[in-house]
C-alpha positions as CSV (number, residue, x, y, z in Angstrom):
1,M,0.1,0.1,-0.2
2,A,2.0,3.8,-1.2
3,A,1.8,5.6,1.6
4,C,-0.3,8.9,1.6
5,S,1.0,12.2,0.1
6,H,0.6,15.5,2.0
7,H,0.2,19.2,0.8
8,S,1.8,21.6,3.0
9,S,-0.5,24.9,3.3
10,G,2.7,27.1,3.9
11,Q,1.8,27.9,7.6
12,P,4.5,26.3,10.2
13,P,3.0,22.8,11.8
14,V,0.7,23.4,15.1
15,T,2.9,22.0,18.0
16,A,1.0,21.5,21.2
17,S,1.6,19.8,25.1
18,P,-0.6,17.5,26.4
19,A,-1.0,20.2,28.8
20,Q,-2.4,22.8,26.5
21,L,-4.2,20.0,24.7
22,E,-6.3,19.6,27.5
23,A,-7.1,22.9,28.3
24,A,-7.8,23.9,24.8
25,G,-10.7,20.9,25.2
26,A,-11.8,22.6,27.9
27,M,-12.0,25.8,26.1
28,F,-13.9,24.3,22.7
29,H,-16.4,22.3,25.3
30,A,-17.1,25.7,26.9
31,L,-17.7,26.9,23.4
32,R,-20.1,24.4,22.4
33,D,-23.2,25.6,23.9
34,P,-24.6,29.0,21.6
35,A,-26.0,30.6,25.2
36,R,-22.6,30.6,26.6
37,L,-21.5,31.7,22.8
38,R,-23.7,34.9,23.2
39,L,-22.4,35.5,26.3
40,L,-19.3,35.6,25.1
41,V,-20.4,38.2,22.2
42,L,-21.8,40.7,25.0
43,L,-18.9,40.4,27.2
44,S,-16.8,41.4,23.6
45,Q,-18.6,44.8,23.9
46,G,-17.4,45.5,27.3
47,E,-17.0,44.4,30.7
48,R,-20.6,43.6,32.1
49,C,-22.5,42.7,35.3
50,V,-24.3,39.1,36.3
51,T,-27.7,41.2,36.4
52,E,-27.0,42.9,32.9
53,L,-26.3,39.0,31.7
54,V,-29.3,37.8,33.0
55,E,-31.6,40.6,31.6
56,F,-29.9,40.1,28.4
57,E,-30.4,36.7,28.2
58,Q,-34.2,36.9,29.6
59,A,-33.0,33.8,31.5
60,K,-32.9,32.6,35.4
61,L,-29.8,33.7,37.4
62,G,-28.9,30.5,37.8
63,S,-28.4,29.2,34.3
64,V,-26.8,32.5,34.1
65,S,-24.6,31.5,37.1
66,A,-23.7,28.1,35.5
67,R,-22.6,29.7,32.1
68,L,-20.4,31.9,33.3
69,K,-19.4,29.2,35.8
70,V,-18.0,27.3,32.8
71,L,-16.7,30.0,30.8
72,Y,-14.6,30.9,34.1
73,A,-13.2,27.5,34.7
74,A,-12.3,27.9,31.3
75,R,-10.3,30.5,31.3
76,L,-11.9,32.4,28.8
77,V,-13.4,35.0,31.3
78,K,-12.5,37.1,34.1
79,R,-14.8,38.3,37.2
80,R,-14.3,40.6,39.8
81,R,-16.7,41.6,43.0
82,E,-17.6,45.1,43.6
83,A,-19.5,45.5,47.5
84,K,-22.8,42.6,46.4
85,H,-22.2,42.9,42.6
86,V,-20.2,40.5,40.7
87,F,-18.5,41.8,36.7
88,Y,-17.3,40.1,33.9
89,A,-15.5,40.1,31.2
90,L,-13.4,38.2,28.4
91,A,-10.1,36.6,30.2
92,D,-8.0,39.2,27.1
93,E,-7.0,39.1,23.7
94,H,-7.0,35.6,22.9
95,V,-10.6,35.6,23.4
96,V,-11.3,38.3,21.7
97,T,-9.5,36.8,18.6
98,L,-10.3,33.0,18.7
99,L,-14.2,34.3,19.1
100,Q,-14.0,36.1,16.0
101,S,-12.2,33.6,14.6
102,V,-15.0,31.2,14.9
103,L,-17.5,32.9,14.3
104,T,-16.3,34.3,11.1
105,H,-15.2,30.5,10.4
106,A,-19.2,29.3,10.6
107,A,-20.2,31.7,8.7
108,E,-18.5,30.7,5.8
109,Q,-20.3,27.8,3.6
110,A,-19.8,24.5,3.6
111,H,-16.8,22.8,2.6
112,P,-16.7,21.7,-1.0
113,A,-16.7,18.2,-2.3
114,S,-13.9,16.6,-2.6
115,S,-12.7,15.2,-5.4
């Protein structure tokens, strides 16, 4: 059986440690839920308190808090407390870039048929 030949994309190969793959897997798992993605899109516009996020989602506090907990555990958002309010924001510019890339890729047309 002949070996498959591959074509270089011209880009350097991606390398990752097992720990990086584990962390990336957790991030992609967190991004799997459209409701969590909606929260990230809203947070891309700036920091918000949990009350604002609940109003935006028109959901129960417990549901929004659970989504935020997953995003926080995946290091996609950061939080800070101010008196009785908890504020969330995207963790850093990497998350903005990731979100933009994923949404742009999702908007592209399906793959053409393989030849």
